[in-house]
N, C-alpha and C positions, 0 to 999 in steps of 0.2 A: 295265703302265705307269701311273703315277699321272697323274691329271688335275689341272691347276693352274688356279685361278681368278685373275683379275686382282689381287685384294687379296693373295693368297698370293705371286704373282710380285713385286708391289710390295714386300712385306715382305722377300723374298729379296734383291732389288736394294738396298733401303735398308740392310739389315744388312751386305751385302758392301761397299757403299760406305763405310759408317761404320767398318768394321773392316778396311779395305784395308791399312793399315800393319801391323796385326797379322798378316794373311795373308802378306804379303811378308817379314815378319821371322821367320816360322816356318822352321826349318831342316829338320825331318824330318816330324813327325807332324801332318799337316794333317787327319787323320781327326777329331781332337778339335775342331778348328776347325769342320768341316762339321757335326759332331754338335751343336755348340752353336748353330749357325745353325738347324738343324732344330728344336732345342728352342724357340728363340725363335719360329719360324714356327708351330709346333704350339701353343705357349702363346697366341699372339695370335689364331690362326685356328681353334683346336679341331680340328686335323688330326693325322695320325700319320706325317709324312714322316720318313725317316731321313737321315743325313748323306750317304750315297751318292746318294740321289735329289736332294738339294739341289745337290751338286757337279755331277751330270750335267745338271740343269736349267740351272744357271748357265752351264756350259760351252756348252750348246746356244744359250742366249740370246746369248752373246758371239759364237759362230760365225755365228748369223743376223744379228746386228748388223753384223759385219764383211762378210758377204756382201752385205747391203743397201748398205753404203757403197761396196763395190767396184762393184756394179751401177749405183748412181747416178752413179759417176764414169766409167762406160763400160767398166770392166774385165770381160772375158767370163768369167773364171774362176769367178765367183759364180753364173752362170746355172743350173747344175745344182742347186745347193743351194736356189735360189729357185724352181725348177720352171719356168724360162722357157726 
């Protein structure tokens, strides 16, 4: 499992935010999209992430964010993901 630093995570989030329309307009092969995100992160941070790792990290960030929002609003479904 790859360890991510805050600057790497910030680059991932920024790239996904900037290219959100592109992601949602892709019909089939999002692998190319995630590989290009990995290329950008690697270029900027001197790392060697691949597209799959970027996709998984972003997916986990979204799940954690949604769980925190649920927790803060009092919904109990998020408690197990947050370890509460």
